[in-house]
N, C-alpha and C positions, 0 to 999 in steps of 0.2 A: 592479493586480489580475492575478493569474495563475490562470487556470482550468485545472486539471489533471484530465482525465477518464479514470479507469481503465475498461477494458473498453468503450471506445467502439466496438469491433468485437469479435466473438467467433468462435471456431472451434467452439463447441458445436453439437451436432446440431440442425438445423432453424433456426439463426439466420441462415443465408444468405438464406432466404426473408423473414424478418422485416426484414433489412437492405434487401432489394430494394424492399419496400413502404414503407419509412420515409420520412416527409416532415419535413424539418428546415429550414424557411425561414430562421430566424435564424442557425443554424449556417452556412448557405450565405452569408449576408451577411457573417458574420465572416471566413470563408475568402476571400471576394472582396476584403476590405479588409486582411487581415493577410498579408504575405509570409511564405513559409517561412523559418524561422530556423535550425532544427537538425533533423537526421534521426538517430535512434538505431536502427540496424538490429540485430536480435537473432534468436534462434531459440526455437522452442517448447520446446526442451530446456534452456534456461538456467534456473539455480536462482533468479535474481532476475528477476521479471517487469518489463516495461517501465515500469509505473507506479511501481515502487519505484526503478528507475534514474532516472526523470525527477524523482522527488521528491528524491532525493539531489543531483542536479544543481541543482535549484531552491534547496535549502537551503544548499548550499555556494557557489553563485554561480559555479561553474566547470563546463565541459563534461564533463570526466572527472575526478571526484574521485581524488586520488592513492592508489595502493595499495589501491583497493577493487575486488577481483576479484569475479567472479560468485559469488554465495552468501556473500559476506563483508561485506555492508553492516551496520555495527554498530548495528542498531536497538535491540537490548536494552541495550547499553551506553549509548547516547544516552538511552534512557528512564530508566535507573537514575540517571544523572547529572542529569537534570531533576528527579528527586525529591529528590536530595541531592548537592550539588556536592562534599561532603567525601569521597565514596567514592573508593577507590583508582582513579586514572585509568589505571593500567597493567593493571588486571584485565581478564580476558576473560569476557564474559557471554553468555547465550543465553536465549531465550524457551522455556519448556517448556509445551506445550499438552496437557492431558488430553483424550483423544479416543476415538472409537469406530472400530475397524477391523472391517469386515465381511469375513469369511474365506469365500472360495469355493473350489471345487475347484482352480482354476488361477491364482487371483490373490487379493490382499488389497486391498480398496478403503477409502480414507479417507472417513469420514463428515464432515459439517460440524459442528464443535464448537459453532457457534452454536445448533444445534437440540437440544443435549443438555438444556437447561433445568437446568443444574447449579447448585445453591445454593452459597452461601458455606460453609455448615457442611459439606456433603458434600465440596466441593472441598478444604477444609482437612483434613478427615479422611483423604482419599486422599493428600494431600501428606505428612501426618505418618506414614502407613504406609510411604510410599516413601522418605522422607528418609534412613533409615539405610543403605539400599542404595546410594543416590547418594553418601553420605558415604564409603563404602568405596572409591569410585573418585576421591575428592578433589573431589567436587562438592557445593557448598552450595546448598540449595534455599530460596527465599523466596517467600512468598505475595504475589500482586499482585491477582489477580481470579479469579473462578470458572474461567474458561477460559484463564487465563494466569498461569503461575508464572515466577519468575526463577531462573536458575542461574548460578553462577560457578565457574570452575575452569580450570586450565591446559589441560585437554583441549579447550577451545573456541578456544584461541589459533590463529588461522590456519585453522580448520576451515571448509570451505564446506558450507553447508546450504541446502536448498530452502525457499523461502518457502511458508508455509501455503497461500497463494493458488494455488500451482502444484499442490498435492497434493489439495486438497478435491475429492471426487468422482472421483478417479483411482486407478489401481493404484499402490501405493506403491513397488513394486520399483525403478523407474527413478530414484526420488527419494531413496532412502536413501543417505547418504554412504558411499562405498566406501573412503575413505582408511584407512590402517592405524591412525591415531590414533582413528578412530571405532569400532574394534572393541569397546571397553568399553561404548559407548553402544548398540550393536546387541545386546550381551549383556544390558544392562539392560532393553532393550525386551522381550526374551524373558522375563526373570525377572519383570518387572512384569505381563506377561500372566497368568502363573501366580498371582502374588500377588492380582491384582485379581479373578480368576475366583471366588474364595470370599470376597471382602471383604463385610462387612455392608452397606456403602453400596450395593453392586450388588444384594444380596439385596432391600433396601428398594426400590430403583429398579424392579426387575423386578416386585415386588408392586404397584407403582403404575402399571405399564404403560409405564415408561420403558426406554430401551435402556441397556445396560451401558456403563460406561467401562472399556475393556480395554487401553489403551495410552497413549502420549504421543508428541508430535512435537517436534522440536528445530528452531529457526529463529532468525534475527536474530543469528547469531554474529558475533563480531569484538570489537575493542577500540578505545577512543577515540583512541589514539595513531596509528591509521591515517589520521586526518585532521589531525594536527598540522601547522600551517602553512597550513591551508585554512580561512580565516575564513568565517563565514556571510555570505551576500549581505545587504547592509544594507537591501535593499528587501523583505525577507520577514519575516513574523511567525513567530518561533519561541518565543514566550512568554517571551522574555528581555528584560532591560534593555539596550537598545542602547548606553547610555552606558558600559557596562562592557566593556573590551577583553578580559576573560577569558572571556566567554561565547561558546564555540565549538561548543556541542553542540545540534544541532537536535532536534526532537521525533521520537519514533517515528512511523511512518507514520500510525497511526490517530489520533494526537493532532490531525491536521488533517482527518480524515474527517468529513464532515457532509453533510446534504442540506438544500437551501433550504426554509425554512418560511414559507409565505405569511402575511402579516399582521404580521410582526415589523417594528419600526422600522428604517428604513434605516441602514446603517452609514455614518458620516461618510466622505467621500471620502479624507481623509488617512489613515484607518485602513484603508479598503478597499484602497487602493493598496499597502499593506504586507502583504497577506494572500495566501496560496496557498489557493485553494478546491478541495477534492477531494470532489465528490459521490460517494456510495457506492451509490446505488440500482442502477446498472448492474452493479456488481460483485456485489451480492447476488443480482440476478436471474440473472446468468450462472452463479454457483456453484450456484444451484438448478436451472439449465437450464430456466428459465421464459422462453420467448421473448416471450410476451404481456406479462409484467411488464417485460421489457427494453425493448420498444417504448414502453410507457407511461412508463417512467423517462426515456427519451431525449426524448420529447415534453415532459415536465415540465422537463427541463434546458434544452431549446431555448426554452421559454417564460419561463424565469426567468434562469438563469445566462448564457445566450447574449445575452439582452437587456441584462443588466447589463454584459456585456463590450462590447457595442456602445455603450452610454452612456459607458463608460470611454474607448473609442476616440475618441468625439466630443470629450472634454475633454482628450485627451492633448496635452501640450506637449513641450518638450524634456525628456528624462529627467533625473532627479536621484536621489540615493540615497533620498530620502523619497518620490518619486513616479516609480517606474520605468515604462517603457512597458507597457501591457497585453499579456499573453501568453495564448496558448491552447496546451495540450499535449493531443493526442489519443493515447491509448495503447490498443493492441490486446493480443494475447497474444504477438506477436513484436516489433513495432516501436513506436516513439513518434515523432510529428511535433510540433515546436514552431513556432508561428507568432507573430509579433510585430507590433504596430501601428507605424506610421511617423508621426512628427510632421511636419505640413505646414502651410502657410498655408491660410486658409479657401478661397481660390480653387483651389489645387492639390488640396485635399482633396475639394471637390465635383467637380472634373474627374475625379479618379481614381475617386470613388464612382460616377459615372455610367458610366464606362468599365467598371468591374468588374461593375456590375449587368448591363450589356448582355452581358458575356462570362461571367456566372456559370454554374458547372457544378453538377450535383447533388452533394450531400454524399457520396453513396455512392461517387463516384469516388475520394474520399480515404479513406473509412472502409474500403473493401474492400482497400486496400493495407496496412492495419495488421496 
C-alpha cells in the first residue's frame, strides 16, 4: 500500500491556523514507525505540483523519471493510451479544459472548472464550435468528458504547461506558457474568448443563472516516448495486465484519485499492496480555500487511510514485487516527503515501536515543512 496525500499542507490564506490546531494521532504513529525515504524539494512556481511529481515517481518506480522536466509530465498521452493502445505512441497530446476566467482591472483569475456544472451536450457543442479554429493550427480536438477534452498536435511536443491544480483560484499570468511555440495557443485563447462571448450555450447558461465558459486551459502535455525504457514499478496498480511486458503507460493522475468510503468490503491484502491510494478531499478543500473542510478531510484520512497504513505496516515482511513495503507520501505545494516501513522481527518491531512512541513528535512538525 502506498498512501499519497496531495495538499497535506497548504499555503492558502488562513490554513496556517487550521494546521496549528490539527490533531492527527494516527498520522503521528505512522511517522514514528516509517523512516524518511525520499525528499522532493520544489518551488511554488513549478508547473508540476509535488503530488504529480510523486505520482510519476510511484508509477515509474524510479526517483526521477528520465527526460520529464517541469510541466512536461505526459498525463494526457498516458490517458489516451490507456483508452486505446493502438494510438500513435509518438504523438504529443494535451488536456484541454473549458473554463471560466474572471477578468478584473489588474489580473485574470482562473475559476474552478469543477463548479461549472457543464453538461455533456453543452461541452460537446462548445468543442464543435472551437474545433475548426484549433484545426487551423494543426491541433485535433477529441471529446473526453464535460471538463476535459483531448488535443493532439506537434505544437505540444516538448511544451511545458502548468498543471490545472497550480492555476485554479490564481491569477493566470504567471502560468501561461511563454515559449515561442506557445504563441498560437495564446492567440487561440484570445480568439476563443471572442467566439464564446456570443455562443448560444453561454446565452442559455446565463439565463439559467450559471456562469459563462469563456476560455480553456492546456495541461498534461508531453509524449509517451519520454518514458521509453522506464518500466512501471511492478508493485503498483496502473489498471494494466502485469503479465504483459508491453504495458508501460500509467494512468493519468485522476485515475487513482478517490476518497475512502466507509462500509465498503475490505480490499484483499494482495490487491491492497499493489495500489497507490490518493485521497482527494484535501485537494478539493484547498482549491475552494475552505479551511474547515480541509481540517475535516484530514481527520477523516487520519481515521481511515492512516489506520489502514498502520495495519499494512504490522503485516509487512520482506518486500517482493507483489508485496512492496508500505509507503506514505505527504505532498504540500512545494515539497513532497516519502516515508517507508521497515521489515523487522517481532522483537525488534516492538522495541522500535515503544521507542518511537516515546519520542513521537506532532504531525505539524512535518506538515509545516511541506
